[in-house]
N, C-alpha and C positions, 0 to 999 in steps of 0.2 A: 700700413702706409704704403705709398707707391715707391718703386725703386729709386725714383728721383729724390724723394724726401730722405730716404735712407742714405743715399750717397752724400747729400749735403750734410746730414747729421754727422756721419763718420769723418767727413772732411774738417768740420769745426772741431771735433774732438782731437784730431791729429794736429791741427794748428795750435790748439790750446796747449797740448803736451809739449810741442816744440818750443813754445814761448816760456813755459813754466820751468822745464827741466834745467836750462842753462842757469837761470836765476837761483834755483835751488842748489845747483852744483856749486856756484860761486859762494853761496851762503855757507855751505858745508866746508868749503876749502878755507874760508876766512876765519872759521872758529878755531880757537886754541884747543889743543888736545887735553882732555880731562885726565887721561891716563897715558902712561908711557909703558909699553910692553917691552920687556927685556928678553932677548933670545940670544943664545950663544954667549960670547964674552960680554961681560958687564959693560954697559955704555951709559953715558949721562942722559938724563931725561930730555925729551924734545919739547922745549918751551919756546914759544914765539916771544912772549914777554911775561914777566911775573904778574899774576892777577892781584896779588896782595902785597904791595910794597911795604917795607918794614919801617915806615915813619908816619907820623900824623900829617894830615893835610893831603892824604893820598887822593889822586884824581879818580872820580867815578863817573859812570854814565849818567845821563840826565833822564830821570824817570818821567818827568812831565815837561812837555814842550812849551807850556804857557807859564813857566816859572824859572827862577834862577837856580843855579846849581848850589847845593849846600857847601859851605867852605869852613874849614877850621882856621881860626884867626890866631889864637895863642894857646900855649900849653904851659900851665904853671905847676911846678912840682910842690906837692903838699908835704910829703914825707918819703923817706927812702930807707930801706934796709939793705942787707947784703944782696938779697935776691930780687927784691921787688921795689917798684916806685909807684906811689899814688899820685895821680895827676888830675888837675882840674882843667878841663878842656873848654875853651870859649869858642863858640862857633855860631854861624848864622844859618838858619834853615832856608828852605827854598822860597819862603815868602819874605826873606830879608830880616826876620826877627832874630835878635841876639839871644842865645841860650847858653847853658852850661851843662857839662857832663863830667862825672867822676869816672875814672878808669884806672886800671892797674896795668903796669908794663914791666917786663922782665929787665933787670939790669944787665943780663948776660947777652943781650941782643948783639948780633954780628951783622956782617953784610950778606948773610945767607938769605935765600928766598923764604925760608921758614925758620922758626925757632927750634922746632923739635920734630921727631918722627914718632909715629905710632905704628907698631909692627903687627902685621897679621900673619902669624906663622902657621903654615899648613904642614902638618906632620904626615908624611907619605910613607907607607910600607907596602911592599908587594903583597897582593892578595887580601889586603885589609882596607876597611873604610878610612877615608881621610879624616884626620882629627885636627882640632884647633888647640893651640897652646895658650892657656890662661895663666895669669899671675894674680895671687892674692897678697894683700899687704895692708897694714894699718895706715890710715890717712888721718892725721890730726884735724885738718879743716872740717871733715864731716864727722869726726869722733867715732869712726867705725872702720871695720875691715871692708875693703873694696875688692871687686873682681874686675880685672882690667886686661888689656892687651899689653905686652911689653912695650916700653916707650922710653924716650930719653932725649936730652938736648943735643943739637947738632953743634959740634965743636967748630971753632974758627978754621977755615980752609978745609973743611970736611964735607964730603958730599952726603946727600940723604941716604944713598945706598950704603956707603961706608959706615955711617952712624947707625943704621938699622942693623947691620951685621955685627957691629961691635956691641951694641946694647943687647942684642939677642944672646950673644956669648956671655956677656957679663951677668945678665939677670937670670938666664936659664941654663947656660952651659952648652947649648945646641949650636951647631954649625949649619948654615944654610946658604942658599943662593937666591938672589933677588929676581923676581919674576915680573913685578909691576911696581911703578912709582906714581903716586898721585900728585896733584898740584897742591900748593899751599892753601889750606882750608882753615876756617875760623872755628874755634872750639866754643867760645862764649863771647860773641862780639859786643854784647851789651855791657860786658864787664871788663874785658881785656883785649888788647890788640895782638895777643899771642896767636901764632899760626903754626900748624903742623902739617906734615906730609904723611900720608898713609903709604906704607911700603909693604908689599906682599912678599913674603919669603917662603920658599919651599924647603922643608927640612926632610932629608932622606934618612929615614930611620935604619936603613940597611947600610948606611955609611959607618965604617968602624969608629969614626970620631964621635958619633952620636950613641955609641953603645952604653957608655957610662958618663953622661954629661955632668959636669961640676960647675956650678955658678961661681962667679967672681964678684961678689957683692962688695959695695963700698961700705964704709963705716956708717952705721945708722940704718942701713937697708936690711929688711927682714922679709924676704919674699918666698912664698910657697908656689910651686909650679903644679899645674894640673892639665891633663890631656882629656879632651871631650870630643866624641864623635860629632861631626858636623850635623848629622840628622837629628841628634839628641840635644843640640846646643841650647835651643830656646827653652825646652822643658827643664833642662838642668839649671839655667839661669833663673827661671821662675822659682825653682826649689830653693836656690841660694838666697833669693830675695825674701822668701818666707822665713829663712833662717836668720835674717838680719843683716846680710851682706848688702852693700851699696854697689849697684852694677854700673860700670862705665857706659855712658850713653852710646858711644860708637860701637861697642861690643854688642849691646842689646839690639841696636839698629841692624847690625850685620846678621844677628840671629833671626830677626824677623824676616829679613830678605831671603835667608836660606830656607825658612819655613814656607814663605809664600811662593817660592819658585815651584813648589810641589802642589799648589792649589790653583784652581781655575778662578777666573775673575768672578767675583760675587760670592765666593764661598767664605 
């Protein structure tokens, strides 16, 4: 092409870039943070607004511009135990049709952004590969032993960070420091409104407090702790699955992510 055509082409590219970049920048600035990195002294998570309010009738974005927004009209309690409530939810879908849905809710709900924490403990020792701390316990609902990450409910007036460090000490005996806090996420939104925050905790195995960890289990808790190298996590979980253990979904998803970071796209 002639120099004139080349000049015009590059001018159009430059103008397009100047128009697109500000919009993209505004879009990125308007998004809520999916993760909050903790550095130095512990500080609360940076949330613009909770994504998952802890009540029925939560407002959601509209998926279809040519329809109404689904709305929960009433919630009837069917049965209640000490820990759980079975609810019958009456709602209207985006076409205005009246529908019903059965769901379970915790009776221990507080004004916190999430009901519980799931802890991802990274065990770090100088000169050795980083490991992940797993817990095994019998779960009556599935009638089998499960392999999970440490977890627990957030107490009233307790932060997710504090709950994670407390639950880690109680279930495993290890002391750690929070490095990352996630937003409130759903575990099984078709069944329950329960939400959890994933909290990453770094455990320094060279810390004298972690030399001989002793768990502080509650009555009825029977937990076995296991350390597994990150690079071997997925293979280890697959072996446990063949042995009859039920693997926690979040743990298996994390193991897949660790495995696929070592693979190229398409492998």
